[in-house]
C-alpha positions in Angstrom: 12.4 0.9 -47.1 11.9 -0.6 -43.6 8.7 -2.3 -42.5 8.2 -3.8 -39.3 5.4 -6.6 -39.2 3.3 -5.8 -36.1 1.1 -8.6 -34.3 -1.7 -8.0 -31.6 -5.4 -7.2 -31.6 -6.4 -6.6 -35.1 -9.1 -4.1 -33.8 -6.5 -1.8 -32.0 -3.9 -2.5 -35.4 -6.9 -1.0 -37.3 -7.6 1.6 -35.2 -4.1 2.6 -35.1 -3.9 2.4 -38.8 -6.5 5.1 -39.1 -5.2 7.4 -36.8 -1.2 6.9 -37.3 -0.8 8.3 -40.8 1.2 11.0 -42.5 3.6 11.7 -39.6 7.2 10.4 -38.2 5.4 6.9 -37.0 2.9 5.3 -39.0 0.9 2.0 -39.0 -1.0 0.5 -42.3 -2.1 -2.4 -43.6 0.0 -3.9 -46.6 -2.8 -6.6 -47.8 -1.5 -9.1 -45.6 -0.1 -7.8 -42.3 -0.5 -4.2 -40.0 3.1 -2.8 -40.6 4.8 -0.3 -38.7 6.9 2.4 -40.7 9.0 5.3 -39.2 11.5 8.1 -40.2 14.0 6.4 -37.3 14.4 3.4 -39.7 15.9 5.4 -42.6 19.6 5.5 -41.4 19.5 1.8 -40.1 21.6 -0.6 -42.2 20.8 -3.9 -40.5 17.3 -5.6 -39.6 18.2 -5.9 -36.0 19.0 -2.1 -35.5 15.2 -1.6 -37.4 14.0 -4.0 -34.8 15.5 -2.5 -31.8 13.7 1.1 -32.7 10.7 -0.7 -33.6 10.5 -2.3 -29.8 11.4 0.9 -28.7 8.4 2.8 -30.4 5.8 -0.1 -29.8 6.8 -0.1 -25.8 5.6 3.7 -26.2 2.7 2.8 -28.4 1.3 0.2 -26.2 1.0 2.3 -23.0 -0.9 5.0 -25.4 -3.2 2.3 -26.9 -4.0 1.0 -23.3 -5.2 4.6 -22.6 -7.0 5.4 -25.7 -8.4 2.2 -26.6 -8.7 0.1 -23.6 -6.5 -2.4 -25.2 -5.7 -5.2 -23.5 -3.5 -7.3 -25.6 0.0 -5.9 -26.4 1.0 -5.2 -30.1 4.4 -7.0 -30.5 7.2 -6.9 -33.3 7.3 -9.6 -35.7 9.5 -9.9 -39.2 11.1 -7.0 -40.8 11.0 -6.2 -44.0 13.1 -3.9 -46.2 11.8 -2.9 -50.2 14.1 -2.2 -52.8 13.2 0.1 -55.5 13.0 -2.5 -58.1 10.2 -4.4 -56.2 12.4 -6.6 -54.1 11.6 -7.2 -50.6 13.9 -8.7 -48.2 12.5 -10.6 -44.9 14.2 -10.6 -42.1 12.6 -13.4 -39.2 13.1 -13.2 -35.8 12.4 -16.1 -33.5 9.1 -15.1 -31.5 5.5 -16.5 -31.2 2.9 -14.0 -32.8 -0.5 -13.9 -31.4 -3.8 -12.5 -33.3 -6.8 -11.6 -31.5 -10.1 -10.1 -32.4 -12.4 -7.8 -30.4 -15.1 -5.3 -30.6 -13.9 -1.4 -30.6 -15.6 1.9 -30.5 -16.8 3.1 -33.8 -15.8 5.5 -36.2 -17.6 9.0 -34.8 -18.8 11.6 -37.4 -19.5 15.3 -36.3 -21.4 17.2 -38.4 -20.6 21.2 -37.8 -22.8 24.1 -38.1 -21.3 24.9 -41.3 -22.1 21.4 -42.8 -18.5 20.1 -42.8 -18.3 16.4 -41.4 -15.4 15.8 -39.0 -14.4 11.8 -38.4 -13.1 11.1 -35.1 -11.0 7.9 -34.6 -10.6 6.2 -31.5 -6.6 6.2 -31.6 -6.6 9.6 -32.8 -4.8 10.9 -29.6 -2.0 8.1 -29.8 -0.6 10.4 -32.7 0.2 12.9 -30.5 0.7 11.2 -27.4 3.5 9.0 -29.0 5.3 12.0 -30.4 5.0 13.6 -27.0 6.5 10.6 -25.4 9.3 10.1 -28.0 10.4 13.8 -26.7 9.7 13.7 -23.2 11.2 10.7 -20.7 8.6 11.3 -18.3 5.4 10.7 -20.6 7.6 7.8 -22.4 8.0 6.0 -18.9 4.3 6.5 -18.2 3.5 4.8 -21.2 5.9 2.0 -20.7 4.1 1.1 -17.4 0.7 1.5 -18.9 1.8 -1.1 -21.6 4.1 -3.4 -19.8 2.9 -3.5 -16.3 -0.1 -4.6 -14.2 -2.1 -1.7 -13.0 -1.8 -2.4 -9.7 -1.5 -0.8 -6.5 2.3 -0.3 -6.8 2.5 0.6 -10.5 -0.5 3.1 -10.3 1.8 4.9 -7.4 4.7 4.9 -9.6 2.8 6.9 -12.3 1.4 9.0 -9.5 4.5 9.7 -8.3 6.1 10.2 -12.0 3.5 12.9 -13.1 3.7 14.6 -9.7 7.4 15.0 -10.1 7.2 16.1 -13.8 4.5 19.2 -12.8 6.5 20.3 -9.6 4.9 18.3 -6.9 1.5 16.5 -6.0 0.1 20.0 -5.0 0.0 21.2 -8.6 -2.4 18.3 -9.6 -4.9 20.1 -7.4 -4.1 23.4 -8.3 -4.7 22.4 -11.8 -7.9 20.5 -10.7 -6.7 17.3 -12.6 -7.8 15.6 -9.0 -8.8 16.8 -5.5 -6.7 16.6 -2.6 -9.1 14.6 -1.0 -9.1 12.1 -3.4 -5.6 11.7 -3.6 -5.0 11.6 0.0 -7.1 8.5 0.0 -5.4 7.1 -2.9 -2.0 7.6 -1.2 -3.4 6.2 2.3 -4.8 3.2 0.7 -2.0 2.3 -1.6 0.6 2.4 1.5 -1.6 0.5 4.1 -1.2 -3.2 4.2 -4.2 -3.1 7.0 -6.6 -2.2 3.6 -4.5 -4.1 1.0 -2.4 -6.7 2.5 0.6 -7.8 0.3 -1.1 -5.6 -2.8 0.0 -2.4 -0.5 3.1 -0.8 -1.3 4.2 -1.0 2.3 4.9 -4.0 4.4 4.3 -2.5 8.1 1.3 0.1 8.9 2.7 3.6 9.7 -0.7 5.0 10.7 -4.5 3.9 11.3 -5.7 2.5 7.6 -8.4 4.2 6.0 -12.0 4.0 7.3 -13.1 3.4 3.8 -10.3 2.4 1.6 -10.3 3.3 -2.1 -11.0 0.4 -4.6 -8.7 -0.9 -7.2 -11.1 0.3 -9.7 -11.6 3.8 -8.1 -8.0 4.5 -8.3 -7.5 3.4 -11.6 -10.0 5.9 -12.7 -8.4 8.5 -10.6 -4.9 7.9 -12.1 -6.5 7.5 -15.6 -8.0 10.6 -15.0 -5.0 12.6 -13.8 -2.8 11.1 -16.8 -5.6 12.4 -19.5 -5.6 15.5 -18.0 -1.6 15.9 -17.6 -1.5 14.8 -21.4 -3.9 17.5 -22.4 -1.7 20.1 -20.8 1.5 18.9 -22.5 -0.4 19.3 -25.9 -1.8 22.4 -25.1 1.8 23.3 -24.0 3.2 22.2 -27.1 1.3 24.2 -29.5 -0.1 21.0 -31.2 
């Protein structure tokens, strides 16, 4: 059985371990480290191949974690372990530094239903479904890779905006689905493309029309795109029958 050591913010890893269980992709604590296991490792004979598959999974998982947990520290792949039936464990170490950070994270929520049953809700619960979808859908995977590996500046926010628009058949579909208003999207596009409003942070180098009178702030843009991503993912989960 192959296991891959994970390094990163221990609160994020602990949250993922609460939710990523019993599926194709699992995160758990083995008493010393947080580790990743997956059915995708089963047919690999070499540690290098396992590590590459783990890197592909983590690229998506980082974006999903950022969206669900507001994670700021990327999860990284460490050593690869191979457990044998007789209890022996092979350790394959790859030359890469590991960093561990600690921070506070949203607590587990308990919801008591009318019938007296208690349901626990963990902050990382959506990550399980999101990651499963991303491994089957290139558009979702691309969005998570941008989220997990990029600064959320105007250029990358616009890339996400275009990926989602392309996936749903055009930006008008976003408004039709009431994921965002046409006015907010128009202001986002106008601001993102305007060097008069953003200077060198703009997508374009030359002004094609007058800058917006009241340009959108980067925090407003992040909130808008975050809202669109969540609505898009909800539609994907609903459509998948999950």
